[in-house]
C-alpha positions as a Markdown table, in Angstrom:
| # | Residue | x | y | z |
|---|---|---|---|---|
| 1 | Met | 12.8 | 11.9 | 5.2 |
| 2 | Arg | 16.1 | 10.7 | 6.8 |
| 3 | Lys | 15.9 | 7.8 | 9.2 |
| 4 | Ile | 18.6 | 6.0 | 11.0 |
| 5 | Ile | 18.1 | 2.3 | 11.1 |
| 6 | Asp | 20.0 | -0.7 | 12.4 |
| 7 | Val | 20.8 | -3.4 | 10.0 |
| 8 | Gln | 22.3 | -6.7 | 10.8 |
| 9 | Asp | 26.0 | -6.9 | 10.2 |
| 10 | Asp | 25.5 | -10.0 | 8.0 |
| 11 | Leu | 23.0 | -8.5 | 5.9 |
| 12 | Ile | 25.1 | -5.5 | 4.7 |
| 13 | Pro | 27.5 | -7.6 | 2.4 |
| 14 | Lys | 24.5 | -9.2 | 0.9 |
| 15 | Leu | 22.8 | -5.8 | 0.3 |
| 16 | Lys | 26.0 | -4.4 | -1.2 |
| 17 | Leu | 26.2 | -7.5 | -3.7 |
| 18 | Ile | 22.8 | -7.0 | -4.8 |
| 19 | Ala | 23.2 | -3.2 | -5.1 |
| 20 | Ala | 26.3 | -4.0 | -7.4 |
| 21 | Ile | 24.6 | -6.6 | -9.3 |
| 22 | Glu | 21.5 | -4.3 | -10.1 |
| 23 | Asn | 23.9 | -1.3 | -10.7 |
| 24 | Ser | 22.0 | 0.6 | -7.8 |
| 25 | Ser | 22.7 | 1.8 | -4.2 |
| 26 | Val | 22.3 | 0.0 | -1.1 |
| 27 | Lys | 19.6 | 2.7 | -0.1 |
| 28 | Lys | 17.8 | 2.1 | -3.3 |
| 29 | Val | 17.9 | -1.8 | -2.7 |
| 30 | Ile | 16.5 | -1.3 | 0.9 |
| 31 | Glu | 13.7 | 0.9 | -0.5 |
| 32 | Glu | 12.6 | -1.5 | -3.1 |
| 33 | Ala | 12.7 | -4.1 | -0.7 |
| 34 | Val | 10.5 | -2.3 | 2.0 |
| 35 | Ala | 8.0 | -1.3 | -1.0 |
| 36 | Phe | 7.9 | -4.8 | -2.2 |
| 37 | Tyr | 7.2 | -5.9 | 1.3 |
| 38 | Ile | 4.3 | -3.4 | 1.8 |
| 39 | Asp | 2.6 | -4.5 | -1.5 |
| 40 | Tyr | 3.0 | -8.0 | -0.8 |
| 41 | Lys | 1.4 | -7.6 | 2.8 |
| 42 | Arg | -1.5 | -5.4 | 1.2 |
| 43 | Glu | -2.2 | -8.1 | -1.5 |
| 44 | Asn | -2.2 | -10.7 | 1.3 |
| 45 | Arg | -4.5 | -8.9 | 3.5 |
| 46 | Leu | -6.9 | -8.3 | 0.5 |
| 47 | Gln | -6.8 | -11.9 | -0.3 |
| 48 | Gln | -8.1 | -12.7 | 3.2 |
| 49 | Leu | -11.1 | -10.5 | 3.1 |
| 50 | Ser | -14.6 | -11.9 | 2.6 |
| 51 | Ala | -16.6 | -11.2 | -0.3 |
| 52 | Glu | -18.8 | -8.7 | 1.9 |
| 53 | Gln | -15.6 | -7.0 | 3.1 |
| 54 | Lys | -14.4 | -6.6 | -0.6 |
| 55 | Glu | -17.5 | -5.0 | -1.4 |
| 56 | Asp | -17.5 | -2.5 | 1.7 |
| 57 | Leu | -14.0 | -1.5 | 0.7 |
| 58 | Ala | -14.9 | -0.7 | -2.9 |
| 59 | Phe | -18.1 | 1.1 | -1.9 |
| 60 | Met | -15.9 | 3.2 | 0.4 |
| 61 | Phe | -13.4 | 3.9 | -2.4 |
| 62 | Leu | -16.4 | 4.9 | -4.6 |
| 63 | Leu | -17.6 | 7.2 | -1.9 |
| 64 | Lys | -14.4 | 8.9 | -1.5 |
| 65 | Asp | -14.4 | 10.1 | -5.1 |
| 66 | Ile | -18.0 | 11.6 | -4.8 |
| 67 | Glu | -18.4 | 15.3 | -5.1 |
| 68 | Val | -19.9 | 16.6 | -2.0 |
| 69 | Thr | -21.2 | 19.8 | -3.4 |
| 70 | Glu | -24.5 | 18.6 | -4.5 |
| 71 | Thr | -27.0 | 17.5 | -1.9 |
| 72 | Ile | -30.2 | 15.6 | -2.0 |
| 73 | Thr | -33.1 | 15.3 | 0.4 |
| 74 | Lys | -34.0 | 12.0 | 2.4 |
| 75 | Glu | -37.0 | 11.5 | 0.3 |
| 76 | Glu | -35.2 | 11.8 | -2.9 |
| 77 | Leu | -32.7 | 9.1 | -1.5 |
| 78 | Phe | -35.3 | 6.8 | -0.4 |
| 79 | Asn | -37.6 | 7.0 | -3.3 |
| 80 | Ser | -34.9 | 6.2 | -6.2 |
């Protein structure tokens, strides 16, 4: 997906230098920086969750992977 973004003029030479050092393109450097920032924020947010919130999140991920083709009755669920 193509998006036009405004980059501060003083950052462009720095991005070009980083790209040259890493033998990459400015576009790739920006993409990697954005991906790093998203991962950092996600990790930071996970660390701020309480233990109960982490359990809820893990339970949600488990429920997401469950096959919904098999059903059980309410009695079977609560008598287990």
